N, CA, C and O of each residue as an XYZ file, in Angstrom:
420
protein
N       7.239     -9.685     -5.089
C       6.267    -10.345     -4.235
C       5.131    -10.409     -5.648
O       5.170     -9.631     -6.601
N       4.273    -11.409     -5.488
C       3.450    -11.888     -6.604
C       2.157    -12.708     -5.835
O       1.925    -13.494     -4.916
N       1.492    -11.914     -6.926
C      -0.215    -12.307     -6.253
C      -0.995    -12.549     -7.419
O      -0.931    -11.772     -8.372
N      -1.781    -13.632     -7.433
C      -3.043    -13.851     -8.594
C      -4.280    -13.192     -7.715
O      -4.534    -13.480     -6.545
N      -4.810    -12.486     -8.331
C      -6.311    -11.831     -7.834
C      -6.973    -11.525     -9.033
O      -6.660    -10.844    -10.010
N      -8.406    -12.481     -8.596
C      -9.707    -12.478     -9.495
C      -8.759    -12.939    -10.920
O      -9.586    -12.779    -11.817
N      -7.828    -13.287    -11.399
C      -7.292    -14.153    -12.832
C      -6.128    -12.796    -12.971
O      -5.664    -12.483    -14.067
N      -5.813    -12.180    -11.874
C      -5.128    -11.052    -12.692
C      -3.838    -11.374    -11.900
O      -4.044    -11.619    -10.712
N      -2.466    -11.427    -12.339
C      -1.231    -11.294    -11.775
C      -1.004     -9.855    -11.537
O      -1.462     -8.919    -12.192
N      -0.001     -9.800    -10.199
C       0.522     -7.999     -9.850
C       1.863     -9.298     -9.417
O       1.962    -10.482     -9.093
N       2.863     -7.858     -9.741
C       4.548     -8.851     -9.547
C       4.855     -6.926     -9.290
O       4.696     -5.927     -9.992
N       5.376     -7.208     -7.840
C       6.498     -5.845     -7.720
C       7.535     -6.031     -8.661
O       7.991     -4.901     -8.837
N       8.300     -7.010     -9.519
C       9.127     -7.202     -9.976
C       8.803     -6.671    -11.294
O       9.687     -6.122    -11.952
N       7.702     -6.778    -11.705
C       7.699     -6.191    -13.344
C       6.502     -4.881    -13.176
O       6.137     -4.235    -14.158
N       6.086     -4.676    -12.066
C       5.121     -3.292    -11.910
C       6.421     -2.017    -11.690
O       7.554     -2.391    -11.386
N       6.079     -0.361    -11.900
C       6.300      0.250    -11.085
C       5.916      0.855    -10.020
O       4.755      1.012     -9.640
N       7.109      1.287     -9.406
C       6.789      1.892     -7.566
C       6.262      3.271     -8.026
O       6.888      3.909     -8.872
N       5.357      3.638     -7.592
C       4.612      4.754     -7.122
C       5.093      5.822     -6.420
O       5.459      6.919     -6.841
N       5.045      5.267     -4.990
C       5.669      5.736     -3.839
C       5.503      4.383     -2.561
O       5.058      3.236     -2.542
N       6.160      5.340     -1.581
C       6.223      4.391     -0.358
C       5.833      5.488      0.756
O       5.805      6.715      0.660
N       5.575      4.743      1.718
C       5.372      5.656      2.933
C       5.158      5.067      4.324
O       4.084      4.479      4.448
N       5.917      5.096      5.351
C       6.329      5.024      6.639
C       6.083      5.948      7.882
O       6.273      7.156      8.024
N       5.698      5.184      8.566
C       5.147      6.311     10.116
C       6.358      6.349     10.723
O       6.294      6.270     11.950
N       7.300      6.433     10.315
C       8.606      6.686     10.881
C       9.069      5.818     12.352
O      10.073      6.146     12.984
N       8.311      4.851     12.704
C       8.913      3.770     13.719
C       9.869      2.860     13.091
O      10.037      2.473     11.934
N      10.487      2.619     14.300
C      11.611      1.362     14.209
C      11.349      0.304     13.883
O      10.695     -0.231     14.779
N      11.560     -0.591     12.728
C      10.925     -1.984     12.553
C      10.386     -2.820     13.347
O       9.384     -3.498     13.122
N      11.152     -2.794     14.476
C      11.097     -3.617     15.674
C       9.993     -2.960     16.498
O       9.556     -3.722     17.361
N       9.368     -1.641     16.465
C       8.377     -1.285     16.892
C       6.952     -1.800     16.614
O       6.591     -1.896     15.441
N       5.978     -2.194     17.787
C       5.119     -2.484     17.644
C       4.021     -2.085     16.728
O       3.106     -2.806     16.328
N       4.289     -0.553     16.391
C       3.188      0.684     15.797
C       3.713      0.517     14.607
O       2.892      0.752     13.720
N       5.011      0.128     14.134
C       5.409      0.384     12.864
C       4.552     -0.275     11.676
O       3.843     -1.279     11.620
N       5.011      0.975     10.512
C       3.511      0.525      9.446
C       4.412      1.081      8.241
O       4.566      2.297      8.120
N       4.855      0.406      7.580
C       5.274      0.742      5.975
C       4.298      0.060      4.403
O       3.760     -1.036      4.248
N       4.388      1.114      3.572
C       3.514      0.972      2.432
C       4.176      1.267      1.492
O       4.992      2.184      1.586
N       3.942      0.329     -0.065
C       4.389      0.619     -1.330
C       3.527      0.758     -2.377
O       2.800     -0.228     -2.505
N       3.365      1.536     -3.089
C       2.297      1.738     -4.078
C       2.807      1.468     -5.094
O       3.920      1.976     -5.229
N       2.275      0.544     -6.326
C       2.884      0.090     -7.312
C       1.481      0.275     -8.352
O       0.371      0.447     -7.849
N       1.653      0.225     -9.642
C       1.158      0.191    -10.989
C       2.006     -0.659    -11.920
O       3.199     -0.701    -12.219
N       0.700     -1.442    -12.317
C       0.986     -2.308    -13.388
C       1.490     -1.927    -14.441
O       1.629     -0.704    -14.395
N       2.014     -2.566    -15.850
C       2.067     -1.979    -16.965
C       1.009     -1.535    -17.743
O       0.979     -0.731    -18.674
N      -0.312     -2.543    -16.918
C      -1.551     -1.922    -17.809
C      -2.429     -0.746    -16.870
O      -3.534     -0.418    -17.303
N      -1.993     -0.201    -15.755
C      -2.628      0.831    -15.144
C      -3.225      0.248    -13.716
O      -3.823      1.001    -12.948
N      -3.050     -0.924    -13.469
C      -3.932     -1.109    -12.183
C      -2.766     -1.034    -10.689
O      -1.545     -1.182    -10.745
N      -3.407     -0.826     -9.720
C      -2.833     -0.055     -8.365
C      -2.820     -1.329     -7.692
O      -3.627     -2.236     -7.898
N      -1.830     -1.348     -6.852
C      -1.895     -2.506     -5.969
C      -0.751     -1.813     -4.523
O       0.171     -1.019     -4.714
N      -1.087     -2.285     -3.402
C      -0.617     -2.309     -2.331
C       0.002     -3.091     -1.359
O      -0.777     -3.787     -0.707
N       1.678     -3.210     -0.960
C       1.926     -3.759     -0.047
C       2.147     -2.898      1.199
O       2.375     -1.690      1.251
N       2.047     -3.651      2.037
C       1.395     -3.181      3.306
C       1.979     -3.882      4.609
O       1.751     -5.079      4.785
N       2.634     -3.245      5.409
C       3.406     -4.202      6.281
C       3.477     -3.121      7.661
O       3.506     -1.891      7.688
N       3.497     -4.447      9.116
C       3.510     -3.748      9.840
C       3.523     -4.723     11.249
O       3.449     -5.952     11.240
N       3.626     -3.928     12.357
C       3.664     -4.604     13.699
C       2.728     -4.912     14.411
O       1.718     -4.443     13.887
N       2.458     -5.489     15.402
C       1.387     -6.015     16.357
C       0.064     -5.260     16.592
O      -1.107     -5.637     16.602
N       0.763     -3.842     16.814
C      -0.291     -2.617     17.202
C      -0.800     -1.837     15.672
O      -1.416     -0.778     15.784
N      -0.535     -2.368     14.318
C      -0.321     -1.547     13.128
C      -1.649     -1.966     12.682
O      -2.270     -2.858     13.260
N      -2.005     -1.461     11.865
C      -3.022     -1.376     10.716
C      -2.699     -2.562      9.940
O      -3.559     -2.801      9.093
N      -1.525     -3.549      9.972
C      -1.862     -4.895      9.624
C      -1.515     -6.230     10.609
O      -1.331     -7.385     10.226
N      -1.492     -5.865     11.589
C      -1.142     -7.002     12.761
C      -2.347     -8.033     12.422
O      -3.494     -7.836     12.021
N      -1.775     -8.971     12.677
C      -2.568    -10.471     12.651
C      -2.665    -11.003     13.854
O      -1.839    -10.715     14.721
N      -3.672    -11.843     14.081
C      -3.621    -12.740     15.084
C      -2.193    -13.769     15.484
O      -1.914    -14.530     14.557
N      -1.473    -13.863     16.449
C      -0.415    -14.500     16.638
C      -0.725    -16.311     16.732
O      -1.793    -16.456     17.327
N      -0.325    -17.224     16.466
C      -0.553    -18.615     16.968
C      -0.952    -18.729     18.730
O      -0.356    -18.050     19.566
N      -1.836    -19.515     19.009
C      -2.175    -19.435     20.200
C      -3.623    -18.676     21.047
O      -4.412    -18.986     21.940
N      -3.380    -17.589     20.183
C      -4.788    -16.825     20.771
C      -4.526    -15.573     21.430
O      -3.587    -15.647     22.223
N      -4.919    -14.763     21.363
C      -4.848    -13.974     22.507
C      -3.574    -12.576     22.395
O      -3.578    -11.525     23.035
N      -2.925    -12.881     21.722
C      -1.714    -12.102     20.875
C      -1.912    -11.633     19.894
O      -2.962    -12.125     19.480
N      -1.379    -10.651     18.928
C      -1.033    -10.184     17.777
C       0.455    -10.300     17.236
O       1.360    -10.329     18.070
N       0.697    -10.355     16.148
C       2.095    -10.416     15.625
C       1.568     -9.172     14.315
O       0.542     -8.560     14.016
N       3.283     -9.317     13.722
C       3.383     -8.720     12.482
C       2.891     -9.429     11.243
O       2.454    -10.578     11.314
N       2.966     -8.682      9.981
C       2.078     -8.979      9.261
C       2.488     -8.450      7.803
O       2.730     -7.245      7.876
N       2.655     -8.975      6.439
C       2.470     -8.168      5.267
C       1.207     -8.666      4.268
O       0.951     -9.835      3.980
N       0.408     -7.325      3.767
C      -0.470     -7.780      3.442
C      -0.408     -7.114      1.760
O       0.087     -6.002      1.578
N      -0.905     -7.845      0.726
C      -1.183     -7.393     -0.690
C      -2.686     -6.822     -0.957
O      -3.682     -7.545     -0.923
N      -2.710     -5.466     -1.218
C      -4.030     -4.932     -1.538
C      -4.580     -4.480     -3.134
O      -3.972     -3.531     -3.629
N      -5.217     -4.836     -3.607
C      -5.485     -4.117     -4.923
C      -6.400     -2.893     -4.482
O      -7.187     -2.883     -3.535
N      -6.119     -1.839     -5.395
C      -6.727     -0.615     -4.976
C      -7.632     -0.088     -6.604
O      -7.320     -0.246     -7.785
N      -8.377      0.323     -6.190
C      -9.100      1.587     -7.122
C      -8.807      2.693     -7.683
O      -8.428      3.506     -6.840
N      -8.807      3.100     -8.734
C      -8.215      4.198     -8.660
C      -8.901      5.477     -7.811
O      -8.194      6.484     -7.855
N      -9.716      5.572     -7.311
C     -10.036      6.365     -5.858
C      -9.602      6.300     -5.228
O      -9.047      7.272     -4.716
N      -9.479      4.566     -4.573
C      -8.311      4.608     -3.330
C      -7.049      4.681     -3.574
O      -6.359      4.632     -2.556
N      -6.443      4.788     -4.630
C      -5.068      5.126     -4.934
C      -5.149      6.436     -4.736
O      -4.571      6.854     -3.733
N      -5.857      7.414     -5.597
C      -5.612      9.082     -5.236
C      -6.343      9.305     -3.517
O      -6.153     10.337     -2.875
N      -6.972      8.411     -3.121
C      -7.113      8.743     -1.657
C      -6.158      8.357     -0.663
O      -6.107      8.856      0.461
N      -5.400      7.455     -1.100
C      -3.881      6.985     -0.577
C      -3.059      8.298     -0.591
O      -2.624      8.989      0.330
N      -2.982      8.431     -2.107
C      -1.914      9.964     -2.413
C      -2.238     10.814     -1.684
O      -1.305     11.134     -0.948
N      -3.179     11.391     -1.505
C      -3.985     12.431     -0.985
C      -3.040     12.569      0.507
O      -2.116     13.323      0.809
N      -3.761     11.444      1.275
C      -3.471     11.570      2.696
C      -2.307     11.019      3.046
O      -2.154     10.872      4.259
N      -1.071     10.520      2.047
C      -0.059     10.708      2.520
C       0.816     11.998      1.751
O       2.015     11.974      1.475
N       0.099     12.832      1.562
C       0.661     14.204      0.667
C       1.811     14.191     -0.280
O       2.953     14.646     -0.225
N       1.056     13.445     -1.265
C       2.249     12.700     -2.511
C       1.450     13.390     -3.844
O       0.974     12.733     -4.770
N       1.417     14.843     -3.723
C       0.878     15.733     -5.048
C       1.244     15.383     -6.081
O       0.535     15.193     -7.070
N       2.864     15.196     -5.961
C       3.207     15.269     -7.233
C       3.147     13.679     -8.369
O       3.242     13.481     -9.580
N       2.969     12.946     -7.320
C       2.336     11.595     -7.686
C       0.970     11.007     -7.972
O       0.554      9.933     -8.408
N       0.342     12.363     -7.471
C      -1.557     12.035     -7.272
C      -1.802     12.780     -8.876
O      -2.661     12.443     -9.690
N      -0.649     14.012     -9.054
C      -0.948     14.773    -10.511
C      -0.570     13.808    -11.537
O      -1.240     13.801    -12.569
N       0.441     12.960    -11.405
C       1.154     12.714    -12.580
C       0.203     11.127    -12.895
O       0.202     10.687    -14.045
N      -0.462     10.470    -11.921
C      -1.249      9.538    -12.401
C      -2.816      9.790    -12.877
O      -3.641      9.193    -13.568
N      -2.745     11.126    -12.042
C      -4.758     10.967    -11.913
C      -5.085     12.797    -12.231
O      -5.941     13.504    -11.698
N      -4.179     13.127    -13.155
C      -4.412     14.737    -13.540
C      -5.895     15.049    -13.848
O      -6.583     16.014    -13.514
N      -6.159     14.057    -14.514
C      -7.931     14.167    -15.106
C      -8.715     14.174    -13.662
O      -9.865     14.609    -13.733
N      -8.392     13.874    -12.729
C      -9.555     13.761    -11.955
C      -9.296     14.766    -10.787
O      -9.857     14.768     -9.692
N      -8.096     15.830    -11.354
C      -8.155     17.335    -10.302
C      -8.360     18.398    -11.119
O      -8.148     18.568    -12.319
N      -8.918     19.253    -10.053
C      -8.712     20.568    -10.464
C      -8.813     21.738     -9.540
O      -9.192     21.767     -8.369
N      -8.331     22.834    -10.432
C      -7.908     24.170     -9.401
C      -9.312     24.154     -8.361
O     -10.492     23.966     -8.654
N      -8.773     24.382     -7.264
C     -10.219     24.807     -6.758
C     -10.283     26.839     -6.484
O     -11.319     27.376     -6.093
């Protein structure tokens, strides 16, 4: 998948997949949600998210009044990326990419 945002190209084929997360619902479930986090060769992070009609990624369906599934491409800041990794308990990946931002408690 490719996108150009603010004059910058993001491409899942040339970027490195950092992590993925799923809520473990079946793909056909309206609550289904799956996200994949990538980093470009220049260090920019982006997220590909998809989900069912009752997920964060739902979109209005044709004709109005109903919702459908969709896929969303989102560029993330470093802070947003670290928060995403923390929220999904991906400590190893957080330390790999954000060791300078993490300190011992």
